[in-house]
Each structure stands twice: as structure tokens, then as C-alpha cells.
C-alpha positions in Angstrom: 161.2 47.3 97.8 157.9 48.6 96.0 156.9 46.2 93.0 156.7 49.1 89.8 153.5 46.8 88.5 151.7 48.7 90.5 152.4 52.1 89.4 152.4 51.1 85.8 148.9 49.7 85.9 147.9 53.0 87.6 149.5 54.9 85.0 147.6 52.1 82.2 144.4 52.9 83.7 144.8 56.3 84.0 145.9 56.6 80.7 143.1 54.4 79.1 140.5 56.9 81.3 142.0 60.2 79.7 141.8 58.7 76.3 137.8 57.6 77.1 137.1 60.6 78.3 138.6 62.5 75.3 136.5 60.4 72.8 133.6 60.4 75.0 134.3 64.4 74.3 134.7 64.5 70.7 131.9 62.1 70.5 129.5 64.2 72.3 130.3 67.5 70.2 129.9 65.3 67.2 126.4 63.9 68.6 125.0 67.2 69.1 125.1 68.5 65.3 121.4 66.5 65.1 119.6 70.0 65.3 119.0 70.7 61.8 118.7 74.7 60.8 119.4 75.2 57.3 119.4 78.5 55.1 115.6 77.7 54.5 115.3 78.2 58.0 117.6 81.0 58.4 115.8 82.6 55.7 112.4 82.3 56.7 113.6 83.9 60.5 114.9 86.5 58.8 118.5 86.3 61.1 121.8 84.5 61.4 123.7 84.2 64.3 127.4 84.2 64.7 129.5 83.0 67.0 132.5 85.3 67.6 135.8 85.6 69.7 136.0 89.0 71.2 139.9 90.2 70.5 141.1 92.7 68.8 141.3 91.7 65.6 137.8 89.8 65.2 134.9 91.8 66.9 134.9 94.7 69.3 133.6 97.8 70.0 135.8 101.1 68.9 134.9 104.5 70.3 130.9 103.3 69.8 131.5 101.7 66.6 131.5 97.7 66.1 134.3 97.0 64.3 136.3 93.9 63.7 137.6 91.4 60.6 135.3 88.9 61.5 132.6 91.1 62.3 132.7 93.3 58.9 133.0 90.3 56.7 129.8 88.6 59.0 128.0 92.0 58.2 128.4 91.9 54.5 127.6 88.0 54.1 124.0 89.1 56.1 123.4 91.9 53.4 123.8 88.9 50.8 121.8 86.7 52.8 118.8 89.6 53.0 118.8 88.8 56.7 120.0 90.7 60.2 123.0 89.5 61.9 123.1 88.9 65.3 126.4 87.9 67.3 127.1 85.7 70.1 130.6 86.3 72.1 131.8 82.6 73.1 135.6 81.3 74.1 137.3 78.4 73.6 137.0 76.4 70.0 135.6 72.9 71.9 132.8 75.2 73.7 132.3 77.4 70.9 132.1 73.7 68.6 129.3 72.8 71.5 127.0 76.0 70.8 127.3 75.5 66.8 126.4 72.1 67.0 123.7 72.4 69.7 121.5 75.2 67.7 123.0 78.1 69.8 124.7 79.5 66.7 124.3 79.3 62.8 128.1 80.1 61.6 131.3 79.8 63.9 133.3 82.7 62.7 136.1 82.4 64.5 139.7 82.5 62.7 139.4 78.4 62.5 142.9 76.2 61.4 141.4 73.5 58.8 142.3 70.1 60.2 141.4 66.5 59.9 139.7 65.8 63.7 137.8 69.0 63.4 136.1 67.4 59.7 134.7 65.4 61.7 133.0 67.7 64.0 131.8 70.7 61.4 131.7 71.5 57.9 134.3 74.3 57.0 133.8 77.0 54.7 136.0 77.7 51.8 139.7 79.6 53.7 139.8 83.1 54.0 143.4 83.3 54.4 146.3 81.7 55.4 148.1 81.8 58.3 151.3 80.0 60.5 151.7 79.5 64.0 154.8 81.1 65.9 156.1 80.9 69.1 155.4 84.1 71.3 158.2 84.6 73.6 160.0 87.8 75.4 162.8 89.3 74.6 166.0 88.9 76.5 166.3 92.0 79.2 167.9 95.3 78.0 166.9 94.1 73.9 166.0 97.6 73.2 169.9 98.6 73.2 170.7 94.9 71.3 170.9 94.2 67.9 168.5 92.0 65.6 171.7 88.7 65.9 172.1 89.2 70.0 168.2 88.8 70.2 168.4 85.6 67.9 171.0 84.3 70.3 169.2 84.7 73.1 165.6 83.2 72.4 164.1 80.2 70.8 165.0 79.7 67.1 164.6 76.0 66.9 162.0 74.7 68.3 163.8 71.6 69.1 165.0 73.5 72.1 161.0 73.6 73.2 162.1 70.1 74.9 161.6 70.7 78.6 160.0 74.4 78.2 156.5 74.7 79.3 154.1 76.6 76.6 150.8 77.8 78.0 147.9 76.9 75.1 144.0 77.0 75.2 142.5 73.5 75.3 141.2 72.0 72.4 143.0 74.3 70.1 145.1 73.6 66.7 148.2 75.0 69.0 147.8 72.6 71.4 147.5 69.8 68.8 150.7 71.1 67.2 152.8 70.7 70.1 152.1 67.6 70.6 152.5 66.5 67.1 155.7 68.8 67.6 156.8 66.9 70.7 156.6 63.6 69.1 158.3 64.4 66.1 161.2 66.3 67.9 161.0 62.9 70.4 161.4 65.6 73.1 159.1 66.7 76.1 157.2 69.7 75.7 155.2 70.2 78.5 152.1 71.6 77.1 149.8 73.7 79.9 146.4 74.0 78.4 144.6 76.4 80.3 140.5 76.8 79.9 138.2 77.8 77.8 137.5 80.6 79.6 140.5 82.2 79.0 141.9 83.5 75.4 144.4 83.9 73.2 145.4 87.4 73.7 145.1 87.0 77.6 147.6 84.6 77.1 149.9 86.4 74.6 149.4 89.6 77.9 150.6 87.1 80.1 154.0 86.3 78.8 154.5 89.9 77.6 154.4 90.7 81.5 156.0 87.7 82.5 153.6 86.0 84.2 154.0 82.9 81.8 157.0 82.5 79.4 155.6 81.2 75.9 152.7 80.6 74.2 152.1 80.3 70.7 149.5 82.2 68.0 148.8 82.7 64.4 151.4 84.9 63.2 148.7 87.4 62.4 147.3 88.0 65.7 150.6 87.6 67.3 151.7 90.4 64.7 149.0 92.6 66.1 150.1 92.3 69.8 153.4 92.7 69.3 152.9 96.0 68.4 151.3 96.4 71.1 154.1 94.8 73.4 157.2 95.5 72.0 159.2 93.2 74.4 157.7 90.5 72.7 159.1 87.9 69.9 157.0 86.2 67.8 159.7 85.2 64.9 160.3 81.7 65.6 157.9 79.7 63.5 156.5 76.1 64.4 154.3 75.4 61.5 153.6 75.1 57.6 151.0 77.6 56.7 147.5 76.7 57.5 144.1 77.3 56.0 142.1 79.7 58.5 138.2 79.0 57.6 134.8 79.8 59.5 132.8 76.6 60.3 129.2 75.5 60.1 127.0 72.3 61.4 128.0 69.7 58.7 123.9 69.0 58.1 123.6 72.4 57.4 124.6 71.9 53.4 122.7 75.3 52.0 123.8 77.3 54.0 128.0 76.4 53.6 126.9 75.9 50.1 125.8 79.8 49.9 128.5 81.2 52.6 131.2 79.7 50.0 129.5 81.1 46.6 130.0 84.7 48.7 133.3 84.1 49.6 134.3 83.4 46.0 132.6 86.2 44.9 133.8 88.8 47.4 137.6 87.7 47.3 137.1 88.9 44.1 136.5 92.4 45.0 138.8 95.0 46.2 136.4 95.9 49.6 138.0 91.8 50.5 141.6 93.0 50.8 140.8 96.5 52.2 139.0 94.6 55.4 142.2 92.4 55.4 144.7 95.3 55.6 142.6 97.1 58.2 143.1 94.9 60.2 146.3 92.5 59.7 148.6 95.3 57.9 148.1 98.7 59.6 149.9 97.7 63.2 149.9 101.4 63.9 146.4 101.6 63.5 145.7 98.7 65.4 148.3 100.1 68.2 146.0 103.1 68.5 143.1 101.2 68.7 144.8 98.5 71.3 146.0 101.5 73.7 142.3 103.5 73.8 140.1 103.8 76.6 137.2 103.3 74.1 137.8 100.1 72.7 136.5 97.0 74.3 138.7 94.4 74.7 140.7 97.1 76.9 138.8 99.7 77.8 136.0 100.6 79.6 134.3 103.2 77.9 131.9 103.8 74.8 132.0 107.4 74.8 134.0 110.6 76.3 130.5 111.1 77.9 130.0 108.2 79.5 129.3 110.3 82.9 126.5 112.6 81.1 124.6 109.8 79.3 123.9 107.3 82.4 122.7 110.4 84.3 120.2 111.3 81.0 119.4 107.9 80.6 118.6 107.5 84.7 115.7 110.3 84.1 114.7 108.9 81.3 114.4 105.5 83.0 116.4 104.0 80.2 119.4 101.6 80.0 122.4 104.3 79.3 123.7 101.9 76.7 120.3 102.3 74.7 121.0 106.1 75.3 124.7 106.1 73.8 123.2 103.5 70.9 120.9 106.5 70.3 123.7 109.5 70.3 126.4 107.6 67.8 123.2 107.0 65.4 122.9 111.0 65.5 126.4 111.8 65.8 129.1 109.5 66.0 129.8 111.3 69.4 131.2 114.3 67.5 130.0 117.2 69.4 129.9 119.8 66.9 129.0 118.2 63.8 126.2 119.5 62.1 123.9 117.8 59.5 122.3 119.2 55.7 119.5 120.0 57.7 121.0 122.5 60.0 120.8 119.8 63.2 123.6 119.9 65.3 125.6 119.0 68.4 125.8 115.2 69.9 121.9 114.7 69.8 121.7 116.6 66.7 118.7 118.7 67.9 117.2 121.6 65.3 118.1 125.0 66.6 114.4 125.5 67.3 114.3 122.2 69.6 117.6 122.7 71.2 116.2 125.9 72.4 112.8 124.7 73.4 114.7 122.1 75.2 117.2 124.3 77.3 120.1 123.8 74.8 121.4 128.0 74.3 124.6 126.0 73.2 123.6 122.8 71.1 127.4 122.4 70.6 128.0 121.6 74.0 127.8 118.3 74.8 126.4 118.8 78.2 123.9 120.8 77.4 123.0 118.7 74.3 123.0 115.5 76.1 120.2 117.4 78.8 118.2 119.0 76.1 118.2 115.5 74.1 116.8 113.8 77.3 114.2 116.4 77.6 112.7 115.9 74.0 113.0 112.3 74.4 111.0 112.1 77.9 108.2 114.8 75.8 108.2 112.6 73.5 107.4 109.5 75.7 104.9 111.2 77.3 103.3 111.4 74.4 103.4 108.4 73.5 102.7 106.8 77.0 99.1 107.9 76.4 99.0 105.8 73.1 101.2 102.9 73.2 101.2 100.8 76.5 103.8 97.9 75.2 107.1 99.6 76.4 109.1 97.4 73.6 106.8 99.2 71.2 106.4 102.5 72.8 110.2 103.0 72.2 109.9 102.3 68.3 106.9 105.2 68.0 110.0 107.5 70.4 112.9 106.8 68.0 110.9 107.4 64.8 109.8 110.6 66.0 112.7 111.4 67.4 114.6 110.9 63.6 111.6 111.9 61.5 109.5 114.2 63.2 106.2 113.9 65.8 103.7 114.3 62.5 105.1 112.0 60.3 104.6 108.9 62.9 101.1 110.1 63.7 100.2 110.4 60.1 101.6 106.7 59.9 99.5 106.0 62.8 96.2 107.2 61.2 96.9 106.1 57.9 97.2 102.5 59.7 94.3 102.4 61.4 92.5 103.6 57.9 93.7 100.6 56.0 93.1 98.1 59.0 96.2 97.7 60.5 96.9 98.1 64.3 98.4 101.5 65.0 99.9 100.3 68.0 102.3 97.9 66.5 105.5 99.4 64.8 106.7 96.6 62.5 104.7 95.3 59.7 102.1 98.0 60.5 102.8 101.5 61.0 106.1 101.0 59.9 104.9 99.8 56.4 102.5 103.0 55.9 105.8 105.2 56.9 107.5 103.8 53.8 104.7 104.4 52.0 104.4 108.2 52.9 106.4 108.7 49.5 103.5 107.4 47.2 101.1 110.1 46.2 98.0 108.0 46.8 98.9 107.9 51.0 100.6 111.4 51.1 97.8 112.8 49.7 95.4 111.3 51.8 92.7 113.8 54.1 94.2 112.4 57.3 98.0 113.1 56.6 99.1 116.5 58.0 102.8 116.5 57.0 102.3 115.4 53.6 105.4 113.5 51.8 108.4 112.2 53.7 110.8 109.8 52.4 110.9 107.7 55.2 113.3 104.7 54.8 115.6 106.4 57.3 113.6 106.9 60.3 112.7 103.1 59.7 116.9 102.0 59.5 117.1 104.4 62.4 115.0 101.9 64.9 116.7 98.8 63.8 120.4 100.4 63.9 119.7 101.8 67.4 118.4 98.3 68.5 121.2 96.6 66.6 123.9 98.5 68.3 122.1 98.5 71.5 122.6 94.6 72.0 125.9 94.8 70.5 127.0 97.4 73.3 124.7 95.3 75.9 127.5 92.3 74.7 130.7 94.4 75.6 129.5 96.7 78.3 128.3 96.3 81.8 125.0 98.1 82.7 
């Protein structure tokens, strides 16, 4: 008869090894925070980098426009700090905390549940809102013909009934911790399947909906939005008390967390905060339209209805197609019949004489507009190629000329050269003198041919186009 002692010793060794590995993982996450980048360094370099999750609430692209609860709030925070926002998409809480503490980002803008274990690893901001955890499960077959009482009878409503059930959650999340605690509280064996960080909570919710797995756990806010998309899901079984949801910074970034807290305290008093909250958590019909759209980055693969023509045009320009898409969004938001106050029309907002010169007899025709706009951009590229050798610098001259007109940029370049700047560098040189063309001393200068220009728009135009291009690159393959 085999001895029971040997298997027991093996079990103890495996358990000890598991605990040791877990402790080592936590230790590594904590030690990573030796990186010291606080608010002063962020302000000096001029940008803040945020880690976000790509889901139907936090951050996504819809019809060419970056959107999301976390994204909109981060934009307001960056504006408050007077810096540019840079976005990095990641998945998995443990991975994200490691990236944060290694200095790959400054703020972790996940909807993080505040708990004691995480407080050892990160510094939490003030809470954004409260949430609670719910069980995500399928309604019974034929649920459409059943009343609420009958559905309640056939799904799990009592957490005690989770004993022996297999539930999939992401490793290192508050959902995994809650299930472990619930299993201990009930004295029951809940089978917890800790999926890899490459998954997402929304992926698991979808797997429940299509029958690949039976159960997962999610915050009720995300669960309700997804239940509108998958009506066969039930998300009404509560598994936790209300929990605080917050963002996080490194523990040694005390200046930053203080600044974020001050901003949150201020913004929460303004109507804007609840408008943004309601847009993503309360407007289920609008969320459903976005989730079903082919033009949503988390479920579709298109930026606009014109992607095919945009790719053809970009190939002629030898541009990344997502850059041309960003230009078109900036010009018209993909509205093909729009007209500006100055009379520019169509997707690429060409003035009538420009449209005609470059072959668009009907500038409201999307294909004609793109073809003509591309020819105009080729013309500008050919002009600047002889003067600005660096491709990245030349792109800024092309974009500014497209927006403000070639003559104003030529003027700014002459002013830059006259005052000792570098006429072949945009930032801090030609850009600066373009802005000065609203001052008499400069627009009345003898070297200036086009006169006065209130030119904040082309300066912002370049930044907006290039920032959106970076966001498109995150979401869409080239």
C-alpha cells in the first residue's frame, strides 16, 4: 500500500513553491518602483504618459475619433497640467503595475479597485467612482419567453451556489482576490481559472455570451454596458460590497498624485465630470451603437467608410495610410458634404479653386475629394522637398501649408531666417514666427508677402494630426 506521506510532502513543497513565487512576483513589482520620475520632470519634458486598457469604456476609436471615459478625463488632466498626453495600451493589472513602476508610464489609468495589497505596490489617486463586482453568466435557454422570476430560478443568485463552479477571471485582478476570499468565507471550493494577462475582462464576457465558458466576474459598470450588447447575459448577481475605483501612480511620485488629487477634487465639482460619466456608463443605447459599429476599434477594423480610397491615396504620397486618415478627420471628421466658413468643401476641405486645379469637379464627391487632396499634398511635398531635407520636419511644413496656405509658411520661414533661427526646423523656429504674424512688427516686415495671419490654428493642426496618427497606429494595423 503506497504511503500517504509522500504525496502530502509533495503537496506541501508545491504549495511552498507557489507561495514563494507569488511573494517573489510581488517583491519584484514593488522593487521596480525605484524609478523616480515625478511631476517636475513631467512638466519639464512636456508630456505625461498614461497606461490604459482598450475596451468599450476606457479607450477606443469610434468613427476616427479617440474616445473613452479614461481617455476624456486624461485629456482634461493633461490640459490642467499644460502637457501633451501620450497613450500606451496594455492589458493585465500585474503587467500594468510592472510597466508603471519601471517608468514606462507615469499614470496607470485603469479602473483599479483599491485594496490593501495594491497599496503596497502603487499610490492610488482619489476615487473616481464606486462600483461592485457581479457574476457574469448566461440566461437560460428560451429566456426571451420567461418572466424575471423564472429566470431568477434558473441562474445563480446565491453566491453559495458557486461551490464547485469554474469561474474564469484575469490573473492578479480584484476579481480573482474576491473569489478566493468568497471561497474561504463560504468554506466552498470555487474553481478559479486565472487567465493570462493577454486576455481582457471584455474578452471573457464575450466568451460567456457565446458559450465558451460559463462564468466570469466584472465590475457592474462594464458588465451592464456589455449586457446591452449581449442580451443573453445576466449580470444581476452581486458578489461584493461597493468598492472604490481609482487610478494609480508610482509610490514615489508624490507630487504627481497630489496634483491629480487636486484636479479630481476640482473637476468633480463641475458638470463636465458627470457628463463624461453618463456618456459611457449610463447611455446604454449609445454604447450599443458604438459596440456594433464596424468603425469602433475594439470590435471593428475600419477608421472610416473611405479607408480603401485613403490607402490608395496614401500609397501615391508614400505616406502611412493612417496619417492621411488623420488629416481627413481633422479636415472634415469624414463628413463628405461639409463646408467651412471660408467656403472649403468636402472630405479634404478644398477651396473651390484648389479643388478645380487638382481635378475635383465635384468636391462633395468623396473619391474626387481624396484624389484632389492627395495631388495637392504631392504638390506641397514637391515644393518643400527642395528646401527641407529632413522628412519628419518636411511633413510639418506640408501639413501647415495645407492648413494655412503656402504663402504664410514661406513668410514665417523668411522671418525665421531673418531673426537668426533655423528655417528648416519647425518647432521653436518657423512655428514661433508663424505665430508672430499676428503682430504688426512682423506681418508688416518687408520680407512678408501674405500679410496678417492669426495662425494658432495651423500650429495646433499639426499637433492634432500627429497625435491622432499615433493613436490610430495603436489601434489599426498598417
